[in-house]
N, C-alpha and C positions, 0 to 999 in steps of 0.2 A: 504494499501500500505505500502510495508517495504521500508528502507531504499535502500536496493540495487534497487527497481523498481522506486524508485521517480527520474525522470529526473533533471540533474544536471543543475544549472543556467548557460547557457552557455556566458553570458553577452552580450555586443552589442556594438556598437560605442557610444561615448561620446555625448550626447546629451544636450549643454551646456544652450539652450534656456528652457530646462526643469528645468535642476538645478537651474537657476539663478531666475527662478519663484516660487520656493519653498519659503515660509514663515511659521513661526510659531508664534502663539499667544501665547506668555508666561504664561499670566495669564489664559488664557483658558485650557491651557496643565496642570497647576499647580492646577487648581481647580478640573477639570477632574479627575487628579490623586489622588486627596486628597479624592475622593469617593470610590476608589478603597477597602481599608480596612474596610470601612462602608457598603457598599452594599452587602456583603453575609458574614454569618458565617455558619462554618461546625462543628460539633461535634460529638463526640462518635464514631461510626463506620466509617461514612463518612470522618470523619476527617483522621483517621487512614488509610484509602483508599486513600485519596490525599497525605498524607505523603509517603507512601509507593511507590505511582506513583513518588514523588519527587526523591527518592532514584534512581530510574532509568533514572533520567535527569541530574544526577550529573557528571561534569568532576570533578574526584576527585583528587586534585591537592597539588604538593608540589613544591614549587618555592624558597627555601631558599639557603642561600649561605653556609649552614653548612650541606645541603643534601649530604646523603652517600648511598652505593650501600644497605645496610641494611635497611636504613628506606624506601628505594624505594620499596624494595621487600615486606615489612609490608604492605608499603600501598597498592600494588598490592593485597596481601592477603585480607585486608580489603575490597578492592573493588571487589573481589571473593564472600565475605561472610560479606555484610555489616553490617547484625544483627545478634546477639548473636542466638543459635541454640534454646535456651528456649522461646525467642520472637518469632521466626519463627513458632515453634510449637503451642505455645499461639496463636496466630493470623491465624493458618490454613492456611498458604502462602506457605509451603515447597514444593509445587508442581510448584510454578511459577518460581522458581530459580531466584531469585531478585537478580541484580548484579546494580553496577553502568554503566552509560552511556560511560564513558571512564576514561582513568589516564593521566594526563597533568603533564609533566615534562621538565626539561631543556634537550637542545640535549644531553648532557653528559650521560643522565639516559636512553636515548631511547631503547638502546640493552638491559640494565638490566631489563626495564619493559616489553618488548617484550617478552622475556624471562621467565619472572615469571607470564604473562598472558597466555602463551601458551595454546592453546585448549579452553580459557575460552569464545572467543567469544568479549572480550572487547577490543576496539582498545586503541591505545596509541597515545597522543596528543602532539605534541612539540611545545612549546613557541619558536618563530624563529624571525629572522631578527633584531637582534641586541636589543632583548626583554630586559627592559621594554621601553627605550628612542628612540629605531631605528635610532639611529643617526652614527652608524657605516657604513663603504663605502659601498655603493651600491652593486657592485659584491660580497661582502662578505655576504651581507645579502642574497642574491641569492644563492651564495654556500651553505650556511647554511641551506636552504631549501632543496637542493639537498641532502646534508648530512644525514639530518633526514629522508627524506623519504628512503633513502638507508639504514638506519639504522632499518626500520621497522613501522616508524611512520605513522598512517592512515588519522591524520589529523592535519594540520599545523594552528597554532594560530600566525598570522603576525600582527606587530605593524605599523602604518601607520606614515608618516612624518606629525607632525601637523602643521608644517609650512605652508604646502600646503593648508590647509582648513583656517589658520588665515589669509592668504594672499590672498586666493579666487584664488589660482593656482589650479584649478580642472583639467586642462589638466595633470598635473604632477602628482597629486595623481591617476588619472586613469591611467597614464602610469606606475606607480609605483605597483599599486594592479593587473594590468593585468599582468605584468610580474612577478609577485610573485605566480599567478594564474598559469601560464603557467610552472614556475619551479614545482610546487606542482605534476604535472601530474595526477596520478588518486588520491592522497590524496585530501581530503577536505580542503578548506581553510577557516580560521575563521578569517576576518578581526578586529582588535581591534582598535577602533577608540580614545579610550582615551578621553572619552567625558567630564571629569572633566576639561581638558585642551583646549577645543575648545570655550571657551568664551561665546557662545550663543545656544539656542535650535535651531534656523534656520541653523547654521553652524552644528551641529549635525546632523538634517536632510537631508541636501544636502552632507554631507559627507557619510551619508546610502546610499544615490540614488548614488551616485559616485562608491562607493565600489562593489554596486551591478552591475551597469552597466559594471563594470571591471571583473565580473564573480566571485565574492565572494561567496560560499556555504551559509556562515554565517556572519552576523555582531554582534559584540561583544562591549559591552561598555567599558570594562576597562583592564587595566592590573592588577588590586589590588595593584599597587604601587602608584597611585596617590593620592592626597590629597583628592579629590572627586572621587568617584567609581560609582556603580551602583545605581541609583536612581529611585523612579516610573516616573516621569517626563522625564527624558532620555528614558527610556523604552518605555513610550509611545508615544514619537516622531518616535522614532526608528520602532516600531511594525506597527505605521501607514504607513511610509515609505515602509515596507515591504508588506503591504496590497495593497499599491497603485502602487507597483511594480508587483505585482502578476495580477492585472489588467489589468496592461499595457503590460505585456508579456507572461503572462501565467504560469511563472516559480515561483516556491516556494523556498524561501529563508530562513533558520533559523536564530536564534536569541538567545545569550547568554549574559544574565547579569554577571557579575563576580566583586568580590571586595564588601566587607562589607555585605554579606546576610550568616548571620550567626544563624539565628534562624527561627525555625518550622513557627512561626507566619509570618516572611518575606517571605518564601518560598511559603506558601499559598497565599498571595499577588500577587505574581509574577504570579502564575498558575491561579489564577482569572482574571489578567489582560490579559495573553494569551487565555484564553476561550472566554473573551468578545470581545477582540479587532479583534483576528484571528480566532478564533475557535478550535475545538477538536482536529482537525488534528495537531495543534502545540503544542499539549501535548503528543507528541512522541519524543523520542532521537535522530530522523533524523532531527528535526526541532526543537528542543529546548533543551538547556543545562543550569545548573548553573555552573558557576564558583565557587567551594567551597572548603575548607578545613575543617572549624570548623564546619560549617552547618551539616553535618551527626550527629554528637554528640549530639546536641539538638533534632535533629529529633527522635532518639533512645530513648533520654529521654522522650519524648511526648509520645511514643509508649509503654515505659515500663509504664507509667503512665494510659495509655489505660488498658493495661493487668491488672494491679497490684491495680492501685488507688494512687500509691505512686510514687513521684519524686524521682528518682536516683541519687545518688551524678554522677559528670561526670567522675570520675574514673572507675567506672563500664561500661563507652561505650568507654574505651581509642582508640584513633588515635595514628597511629606510631609515 
């Protein structure tokens, strides 16, 4: 089933009884997460295949204060052609036309990215709603979504108000995400929970459930700007809520770990987690994305090692 055929999560009424009943055993979650890097090992051509898959699941991202139009255009060129031609030929994957899952930028650069990606089929994602803190006035955050959609963004990465989670005001969180979903219209909404700032794994699980009940198309760990970003325990908790939500409603919700995922080894660990906890269907870009900027460089280095037997210097795989 393609992304266009997958029914969107419409959300539903907030069920506080379900939310308050959610509990996470921290020790058990951490023990299970610790087994993920040790349970499976992929080598040689199988590792290369998994890493090529990881490229297609990336939201190639630039969220720096010194972004310029030329930087964004170079990022989009990299998104169109993430691997050097000689590696593509050596791996025999030219016919696959490998591209990244999306390009993620601030609102200011949405139109630039849309123009640079025209005809590629690669969507533009905009971080929105007062990213990264989410503390700007509510009307302003909603208007920011409208403007990014108008500029051509097909995906909107919103940030929640953390205090709603920390104070247990689930109704306020639900109302906020629901309003953001309505503002997105046809654009897909990714709800950033800022998991490193939510204090407990139980809070992460409850926030995940509320965001999905409010209609989020994806739930996402982090902005990448927090002290603690994506981790395997956070991801385990969130993916299990996605699994339970599908069982309860029949709707599939996507997952996006972001922040701190820099190596090919880490990417493989997250792919293994998705395969084991949610199944192969969540290894497609309409249901799984990496929020990444430097990850692609390490994956390219690993693929060059597969082809040549040597590790290349990072400058042979430059990012914009």
